[in-house]
C-alpha positions in Angstrom: 79.7 97.6 282.1 83.2 98.9 282.7 84.0 102.0 284.5 85.0 104.1 281.5 82.1 103.4 279.2 79.0 104.5 281.1 78.0 107.4 278.8 77.7 105.0 275.9 76.3 101.9 277.6 74.1 103.4 280.2 71.9 105.1 277.6 68.5 103.5 277.3 68.7 101.1 274.4 66.8 102.4 271.4 65.4 100.1 268.7 66.5 100.8 265.2 66.3 103.9 263.1 66.0 103.2 259.4 67.1 105.4 256.5 63.8 104.8 254.7 60.3 103.8 255.8 59.9 100.1 255.0 56.7 98.3 254.4 55.2 96.5 257.3 56.0 93.1 255.7 59.6 93.9 254.9 61.6 90.6 255.1 65.1 90.0 256.5 67.2 86.9 256.0 70.3 86.1 258.0 72.6 83.6 256.4 75.3 82.6 258.8 78.5 80.5 259.1 80.4 79.8 262.3 83.3 77.3 262.0 82.3 73.7 261.3 80.0 73.2 264.3 77.1 70.8 264.4 74.3 69.8 266.8 73.9 70.4 269.7 75.3 73.8 268.8 72.7 76.5 268.4 72.6 80.2 267.5 70.0 82.5 269.2 68.6 85.7 267.8 67.4 88.2 270.4 65.7 91.5 269.7 63.1 93.7 271.3 59.5 93.5 270.2 57.9 95.9 272.7 58.9 98.1 275.6 60.5 95.9 278.2 59.9 92.7 276.1 62.3 90.8 274.0 61.9 87.8 271.6 64.4 85.0 271.2 64.5 82.8 268.1 66.9 79.9 267.7 68.5 77.9 264.9 70.4 74.7 264.7 74.0 74.8 263.4 74.6 72.2 260.7 78.1 72.1 259.1 78.7 75.5 260.7 75.7 77.0 258.8 72.6 78.6 260.3 69.7 80.8 259.1 67.0 83.1 260.3 64.3 84.9 258.5 61.3 87.0 259.4 59.4 90.2 258.9 60.0 93.6 260.4 57.9 96.8 260.5 58.8 100.3 259.4 62.0 100.4 261.5 65.1 98.2 261.5 65.8 96.6 264.9 69.0 96.3 266.8 69.5 92.7 267.7 72.1 90.2 269.1 73.3 86.9 267.6 74.4 84.6 270.5 76.3 81.3 270.0 76.1 78.4 272.3 78.2 75.3 271.3 76.3 73.1 273.8 72.9 74.4 272.8 71.8 74.8 276.4 69.9 78.1 275.9 70.4 81.8 275.4 71.0 82.4 279.1 74.3 80.5 279.0 75.4 81.9 275.7 78.4 84.2 276.3 79.6 84.6 272.7 77.6 87.3 270.9 77.6 89.9 268.2 75.3 92.9 267.6 73.6 93.3 264.3 70.7 95.2 262.8 67.6 93.4 261.4 66.7 95.2 258.1 65.2 94.2 254.7 67.4 92.1 252.6 70.1 89.4 253.2 72.5 89.7 256.0 75.6 87.5 255.7 77.4 86.5 258.9 80.8 84.8 258.8 82.8 83.7 261.9 85.8 81.4 262.0 85.0 80.2 265.5 83.7 83.1 267.7 80.5 85.0 267.0 82.0 88.1 268.7 84.5 88.3 265.9 82.1 87.6 263.0 82.1 89.8 259.9 78.8 91.2 258.7 78.0 91.8 255.1 74.5 93.2 254.8 72.3 96.1 253.6 72.8 99.8 254.3 72.2 99.8 258.1 74.7 97.1 258.9 77.2 98.7 256.5 76.8 102.1 258.1 77.2 100.5 261.5 80.5 99.0 260.4 81.6 102.4 259.3 80.5 103.9 262.6 82.3 101.2 264.7 85.5 101.9 262.7 85.2 105.6 263.5 84.7 104.9 267.2 87.5 102.3 267.4 90.2 104.8 268.6 87.7 105.9 271.3 87.0 102.3 272.4 90.8 101.5 272.3 91.4 104.5 274.6 88.7 103.3 277.0 90.2 99.8 277.1 93.7 101.2 277.7 92.5 103.4 280.5 90.7 100.4 282.1 93.9 98.3 281.8 95.9 101.1 283.4 93.5 101.2 286.3 93.5 97.4 286.7 97.3 97.4 286.7 97.6 99.9 289.5 98.2 98.8 293.0 95.4 99.2 295.6 97.3 102.1 297.1 97.6 103.8 293.8 93.9 103.2 293.0 92.9 104.9 296.2 95.1 107.9 296.0 93.4 111.2 295.2 95.9 112.1 292.5 95.4 108.7 290.7 91.6 109.1 290.9 91.7 112.7 289.7 93.9 111.8 286.7 91.8 108.8 285.8 88.6 110.9 285.8 90.3 113.6 283.7 91.4 110.9 281.2 87.9 109.5 281.1 86.3 112.9 280.5 88.7 113.6 277.7 87.8 110.3 276.0 84.1 111.0 276.5 84.5 114.3 274.6 86.4 112.5 271.9 83.6 110.1 271.5 81.0 112.9 271.3 83.0 114.5 268.5 83.1 111.3 266.6 79.3 111.0 267.0 78.8 114.6 265.8 81.0 114.2 262.8 79.3 110.9 261.8 75.8 112.4 262.1 76.8 115.4 260.0 78.3 113.2 257.3 75.5 110.6 257.2 72.2 112.4 257.5 70.3 109.5 255.8 71.6 106.8 258.1 69.7 105.0 260.8 73.0 104.8 262.7 73.1 108.6 262.8 69.9 108.6 264.8 71.4 106.1 267.2 74.6 108.2 267.4 72.4 111.3 268.0 71.0 109.5 271.1 74.5 109.0 272.4 75.5 112.6 271.5 72.5 114.1 273.2 73.5 112.7 276.5 76.1 115.4 277.1 75.3 118.0 274.4 73.0 121.0 274.8 69.9 121.8 272.7 71.8 124.4 270.5 74.2 121.6 269.4 71.6 118.8 269.0 68.9 120.8 267.1 71.0 121.5 263.9 72.1 117.9 263.7 68.5 116.6 264.0 67.2 119.2 261.5 69.8 118.2 258.9 68.6 114.5 258.9 66.7 113.5 255.8 62.9 113.7 255.8 62.7 109.9 255.3 64.8 109.3 258.4 62.8 111.8 260.5 59.5 110.1 259.2 60.4 106.8 260.8 58.9 105.8 264.1 62.2 106.4 265.9 62.7 109.7 264.1 59.2 110.8 265.2 60.0 109.7 268.7 63.2 111.8 268.8 61.2 114.8 267.3 58.6 114.5 270.0 61.4 114.6 272.6 63.0 117.7 271.2 60.7 120.2 273.0 61.8 118.5 276.3 65.4 118.8 275.4 64.9 122.5 274.6 63.1 122.9 277.9 66.2 121.9 279.8 68.7 123.8 277.6 71.3 126.0 279.3 69.7 129.2 280.3 66.2 127.7 280.6 64.2 127.7 283.8 64.2 124.1 285.1 60.8 122.4 284.8 59.0 122.0 288.1 58.3 118.6 289.5 57.2 117.1 292.8 58.0 113.6 294.1 58.1 111.7 297.4 61.2 111.7 299.5 62.5 108.7 301.4 59.8 109.2 304.1 57.0 109.6 301.7 56.8 113.4 302.0 56.2 115.3 298.8 59.1 117.6 297.8 58.9 120.2 295.0 61.9 121.5 293.1 60.8 125.0 293.6 61.2 124.6 297.4 64.9 125.0 296.8 64.8 128.4 295.3 67.4 130.8 296.7 70.1 128.1 296.5 72.2 126.6 293.8 70.8 123.1 293.3 72.3 120.1 291.6 69.5 117.8 290.3 71.3 114.4 290.3 69.6 111.6 288.4 70.9 108.2 289.5 69.8 104.8 290.7 71.0 102.2 293.2 71.3 99.6 290.3 73.5 101.9 288.2 77.1 101.0 288.6 78.5 104.2 287.0 76.3 106.2 289.3 77.6 104.5 292.4 81.2 105.0 291.2 80.5 108.7 290.7 78.9 109.1 294.1 82.1 109.7 296.0 82.8 112.7 293.7 79.3 114.1 294.4 79.7 113.5 298.2 83.1 115.4 298.1 81.6 118.3 296.3 78.6 118.4 298.6 80.7 118.3 301.7 82.9 121.2 300.4 80.1 123.5 299.5 77.0 122.5 301.6 77.6 125.5 303.9 77.3 127.9 301.0 74.1 128.4 299.1 74.4 124.9 297.5 72.5 121.7 297.9 71.7 118.5 295.9 68.4 117.0 295.1 68.8 113.3 294.2 66.3 111.8 291.8 66.4 108.0 291.7 65.3 105.9 288.8 65.0 102.8 291.0 62.6 100.1 290.1 59.1 99.6 291.5 59.2 97.6 294.8 62.9 98.5 295.2 62.6 101.2 297.8 64.8 99.2 300.3 67.6 99.0 297.7 67.3 102.7 297.1 67.5 103.5 300.8 70.4 101.1 301.4 72.4 102.7 298.6 71.8 106.2 300.0 73.1 105.0 303.4 76.0 103.0 302.1 77.3 105.8 299.8 76.8 108.5 302.4 74.4 110.6 300.4 73.2 113.0 303.1 71.1 115.4 300.9 67.4 115.3 299.9 66.3 112.3 297.8 63.1 111.7 295.9 61.8 109.0 293.6 58.5 107.7 292.2 60.2 104.3 291.8 59.1 103.9 288.2 62.5 102.9 286.7 62.9 104.4 283.2 59.3 105.6 283.4 60.3 108.1 286.0 58.2 111.2 285.5 61.0 113.6 286.4 63.4 111.8 284.1 60.9 112.1 281.3 60.4 115.7 282.0 64.1 116.3 281.7 64.6 114.1 278.7 66.9 111.9 280.7 67.9 108.7 278.7 71.0 107.8 280.5 72.4 108.0 284.0 74.3 109.4 285.9 73.1 112.8 284.6 72.8 116.1 286.4 71.6 119.7 286.0 73.0 122.6 288.0 70.5 125.4 288.8 71.1 128.9 290.0 69.1 130.4 292.9 66.4 131.6 290.4 66.0 128.1 289.0 67.9 128.7 285.8 70.0 125.8 284.3 73.6 127.0 284.3 75.4 123.7 283.7 74.7 120.0 283.1 76.5 116.7 283.3 79.2 117.8 285.6 81.2 114.8 286.8 84.4 114.4 288.8 86.7 117.4 288.7 84.3 119.3 286.4 81.7 119.6 289.3 84.4 120.8 291.8 85.7 123.3 289.3 82.2 124.7 288.6 81.4 125.1 292.3 84.8 126.7 292.9 84.0 129.1 290.1 80.7 130.0 291.9 81.8 130.0 295.5 85.6 130.3 295.5 88.1 127.7 296.6 87.2 126.1 300.0 
């Protein structure tokens, strides 16, 4: 994951969202061509079959041709085609292309690299092609920013001015990406890809912006399993809308003591969802530390909520120490099943919510200079 794409990539991967409800025995067929390869070359098809579980199928490549077929349920599935010229397994396959499994024939054509393959398939894959084209300027901007950062000298990379500008550039691209998502959803209310785009858009948007987009989706799309799942989450998204009272939760701190959110009433509180394993979170931590050090003597504090994995308490503690996070931290160590994260409809990290002394949510997803600016607005420049 590169440093400028965390809002898109850190989101919890969601399996497909179809435009129509398919029969349980709906069949897909992948007909592929990659160069003129033969054995031992193999292509692997990887897709999720249950929460936390993936399935990998494989096919021989003969004269460059390969084929997969199978049945899917009521929802198209996001999947990956991985190519390994040596046929040594999916783990060593570095050349891959994302596709959607959906009823019908999906044609794959690659001159030599799976990553550059063209996809000619039914509606979902066609819509995904259209969506990727719409997001291309955004992805190009991310890549250009990353190259600019890589080309900078170590001295430049560590300078406050360079860091500030890079973060400002990144935030501008994030907003551009959100606008692309919003426009695509509005123009394609019957597309499975729109529901995926809504997942991405919902990361930084508020309920008042999310609800109209979801309401405008077609009944058939909302009737799918994924559509129902998003509908079930809408009350939680509404519960953490700007102006709402932040939902109460209680979790154990680093010493095992139970800490309740309500115990921080009377102060401005930044609820910061993160994890030791989350690269973008760790890169954002210096900004959070700087903001905390500037305003900790005001009526401001931070409550860190970690989505670390079970049996990973030592990694959590080590990250707190290494990054200098000197505020209160809690976690139930349930990874993406974190109860607090579920309560706040958190599907991607880093993510944060700023509360006023009465526990009202007054801002969310403040990163880099945005966090400093908001705190300066509240407390004045320090």
